[in-house]
C-alpha positions as CSV (number, residue, x, y, z in Angstrom):
1,V,116.3,97.9,92.3
2,K,117.0,95.9,89.4
3,A,118.0,92.6,91.4
4,M,115.7,93.0,94.5
5,A,112.7,92.7,92.2
6,D,114.1,89.8,90.6
7,S,114.7,88.3,94.1
8,F,111.0,89.5,95.3
9,Q,111.8,92.2,97.9
10,L,108.6,93.7,96.6
11,H,108.5,95.0,100.5
12,T,111.3,96.9,100.4
13,L,110.8,98.1,97.2
14,L,107.7,99.6,97.8
15,K,108.6,101.3,101.1
16,H,110.4,103.7,98.2
17,D,107.0,103.3,95.9
18,Q,106.2,107.4,94.9
19,L,102.5,106.7,94.9
20,H,102.4,105.6,98.5
21,Q,104.9,108.1,99.8
22,Q,102.4,111.0,98.3
23,Q,99.3,108.9,99.5
24,K,100.7,108.9,103.4
25,K,101.9,112.3,102.9
26,G,98.0,113.0,102.0
27,L,99.1,114.7,98.5
28,I,97.1,112.3,96.3
29,F,94.6,109.9,95.6
30,T,93.9,110.6,99.9
31,Q,90.3,108.4,100.0
32,F,91.5,105.4,97.1
33,L,92.9,102.2,97.9
34,E,94.8,100.0,96.2
35,G,95.5,95.9,96.4
36,A,98.6,94.1,97.7
37,I,101.3,94.1,95.1
38,D,103.1,90.9,94.8
39,F,104.3,91.1,91.4
40,K,107.9,92.5,89.7
41,P,107.6,96.3,89.0
42,T,105.8,96.5,85.9
43,Y,108.2,99.5,84.1
44,K,110.7,99.9,82.7
45,Y,111.1,96.5,80.0
46,D,113.1,96.2,76.8
47,P,110.1,96.0,74.2
48,S,109.5,92.4,73.3
49,T,111.0,90.9,76.1
50,N,110.9,90.0,80.0
51,S,114.5,91.5,80.7
52,W,115.1,94.9,82.0
53,Y,115.4,98.3,80.2
54,T,119.3,98.2,79.0
55,G,118.8,101.0,76.9
56,E,121.3,104.3,77.8
57,K,118.7,106.0,80.2
58,N,119.1,103.0,82.5
59,R,115.7,103.6,83.8
60,A,114.8,101.8,87.4
61,P,111.9,99.5,87.6
62,A,108.9,101.3,89.2
63,W,104.7,100.2,89.5
64,C,103.7,102.7,86.8
65,D,100.4,100.7,86.0
66,R,98.0,100.2,89.4
67,V,94.6,99.8,89.8
68,L,93.4,102.1,92.4
69,Y,89.6,102.5,93.7
70,Y,87.7,104.3,95.9
71,S,84.9,102.3,98.7
72,Q,82.6,103.2,101.4
73,N,81.9,100.8,104.2
74,D,83.8,98.0,102.6
75,L,81.4,97.8,99.8
76,L,84.6,97.0,97.2
77,N,87.2,94.4,98.0
78,V,90.3,93.2,95.8
79,V,89.7,89.2,95.4
80,N,93.0,89.1,93.0
81,Y,95.3,91.9,91.8
82,R,98.0,90.9,89.0
83,S,100.2,91.9,87.1
84,Y,100.9,90.0,83.1
85,T,104.4,88.4,82.7
86,E,104.0,87.1,79.7
87,M,102.7,90.4,77.3
88,I,105.7,91.2,75.8
89,I,104.1,94.1,73.5
90,S,104.8,96.5,75.4
91,D,107.9,98.5,77.9
92,H,104.9,97.9,81.0
93,K,103.2,95.1,81.8
94,P,99.4,95.4,82.1
95,V,97.9,94.7,85.7
96,S,93.9,93.9,86.5
97,A,92.2,93.9,89.7
98,L,89.1,91.3,90.3
99,F,87.3,92.8,92.9
100,D,84.6,91.4,94.9
101,A,81.3,93.9,95.7
102,R,78.4,94.0,97.8
103,I,75.0,95.7,96.4
104,K,73.0,97.2,98.3
105,K,69.5,96.2,97.8
106,V,67.4,98.5,95.1
107,N,64.0,100.4,97.0
108,P,61.9,100.1,93.5
109,E,59.8,103.0,94.4
110,K,62.7,105.1,94.8
111,E,64.8,103.7,91.8
112,R,61.1,104.6,89.7
113,D,61.3,108.2,91.6
114,V,64.7,109.0,90.3
115,L,63.8,108.0,86.2
116,E,61.5,109.9,86.6
117,Q,63.1,112.6,87.6
118,I,66.4,112.4,85.3
119,T,64.4,111.3,82.3
120,W,62.0,114.8,83.2
121,K,65.4,117.1,83.5
122,L,66.5,115.1,80.5
123,D,63.4,115.8,78.2
124,K,63.5,119.5,79.1
125,Q,67.0,120.0,78.7
126,E,66.5,118.4,74.7
127,N,62.7,120.5,74.3
128,E,65.1,123.8,75.7
129,T,67.6,123.0,73.0
130,L,65.6,123.2,70.0
131,P,65.4,125.9,67.1
132,Q,63.0,128.1,68.3
133,V,60.7,129.5,65.1
């Protein structure tokens, strides 16, 4: 696994990715998406290095750090999904995702009505929780 990760055979490794396998079976995060992974596994490194774990447990590299998202009607698109290999303070490499979001136009009248309803409900809830004398 380490040699394949080092030679960027990521497509082959991702075929065995537990998250993707469980999603395909419909067992977890069924409606969530993830950007294309084009970075090495984010776990397990010797702390303070970019070297794969060399401890006695001999952990295999894996993508443990992920950004999953939910989007209806393709309103959210991944622009950049990456790992930060320069971060060496942990046995993990952090990841981030940058999204392009299409925002629907807000109807000001409906927005005002919703805000009034929320305010009324919150006021009512607060008044009901005040001590009675």
